[in-house]
C-alpha positions in Angstrom: -2.6 -2.0 -12.7 -1.2 0.6 -15.6 -3.5 3.0 -14.4 -2.4 3.2 -10.8 1.0 4.7 -12.3 -0.6 7.1 -14.7 1.0 9.9 -14.2 3.8 8.8 -12.4 6.9 9.7 -15.6 6.0 13.3 -15.4 6.2 13.0 -11.3 9.7 11.3 -11.2 10.9 14.4 -14.3 9.4 16.3 -11.6 11.3 14.8 -8.8 14.1 15.2 -10.4 13.6 18.9 -10.2 12.9 18.4 -6.5 15.4 16.0 -5.3 17.9 18.3 -6.8 17.3 21.5 -4.8 16.0 19.1 -1.6 19.4 17.2 -1.3 21.1 21.0 -1.9 19.8 22.7 0.3 20.0 19.2 2.6 23.9 19.8 2.4 23.7 23.1 2.8 21.7 23.4 6.4 23.9 19.9 7.7 27.2 21.8 6.6 27.1 25.6 7.3 24.9 25.3 9.4 25.3 22.2 11.4 21.9 21.1 11.8 20.7 17.8 12.9 20.2 15.8 9.9 16.3 15.1 11.3 15.9 19.0 11.0 17.7 19.8 7.4 15.5 16.3 5.8 13.0 18.1 6.4 13.4 22.2 6.4 14.7 20.6 2.7 11.9 19.3 1.8 10.1 21.8 2.9 11.8 23.9 0.2 11.6 21.1 -2.1 7.8 20.5 -1.6 6.8 23.4 -1.8 7.7 24.0 -5.0 7.0 20.8 -7.0 4.0 20.1 -4.8 2.7 23.5 -7.1 3.7 22.1 -10.2 2.0 18.9 -9.4 -0.8 20.4 -9.4 -0.5 21.7 -12.6 1.0 19.3 -15.3 0.8 16.2 -12.8 -2.5 15.3 -11.9 -4.2 18.9 -13.0 -6.6 20.3 -10.4 -6.1 23.7 -8.3 -4.6 23.9 -5.9 -4.9 24.1 -2.2 -3.9 25.1 1.2 -6.3 21.7 2.3 -4.1 19.3 -0.5 -1.1 21.3 0.6 -1.5 20.9 4.4 -2.2 17.3 4.1 0.5 16.5 1.7 3.3 18.4 3.3 2.3 17.4 6.5 2.0 13.4 5.8 5.3 13.2 3.7 7.1 15.6 5.7 6.5 13.3 9.1 8.0 11.0 7.1 11.1 13.4 6.4 11.5 13.7 9.9 11.5 9.8 10.9 14.5 9.4 8.5 16.2 12.4 9.8 15.9 11.0 12.7 17.0 8.0 11.4 20.2 8.8 10.6 21.1 10.6 13.3 20.5 8.5 15.4 22.2 5.7 13.4 25.7 8.1 12.2 24.7 8.1 9.0 26.0 9.3 5.9 23.3 12.2 5.1 24.2 10.9 1.5 22.7 7.7 3.3 19.4 9.5 4.4 18.9 11.7 1.8 19.1 8.6 -0.4 16.9 6.6 0.9 14.6 9.5 2.0 14.3 10.2 -1.9 13.4 6.7 -2.5 10.7 6.2 -0.5 9.4 10.0 -1.1 9.2 9.4 -5.1 7.3 6.0 -4.1 4.6 6.9 -0.9 5.1 10.4 -2.4 3.2 9.2 -5.9 1.0 7.4 -4.0 -0.5 9.5 -1.7 -0.6 12.0 -4.2 -2.2 10.4 -6.8 -5.1 8.2 -4.1 -5.1 11.1 -1.2 -4.5 14.0 -1.9 -5.0 15.1 -5.5 -7.5 12.6 -6.0 -10.8 13.2 -8.0 -14.4 11.9 -7.3 -15.6 10.1 -10.7 -18.3 11.1 -11.9 
């Protein structure tokens, strides 16, 4: 079980920086531009996740970055970000609830997706 979470601490530290970028951009898009929560969450995710994807390839999973891995990661978690934002709009939740919810989902599901699918290396 411990092997499943190997690398999680590095992923989480990078995730803190990712979260700060995501939240700031979400609220700028939501308040200043009056975008929906779905669009704000998705766009903020795309910007923040691009940075963290690259840093995670170098330090957490130690694999070369690739367009295929990037598109897989972005499409899976980008879909989740749109869904969480849509639910925030639909249920008229405060934006803070939307970004906190997405951040918690993204942290755990994103790590497992990254470890088992996106950055998975076959054992020799």
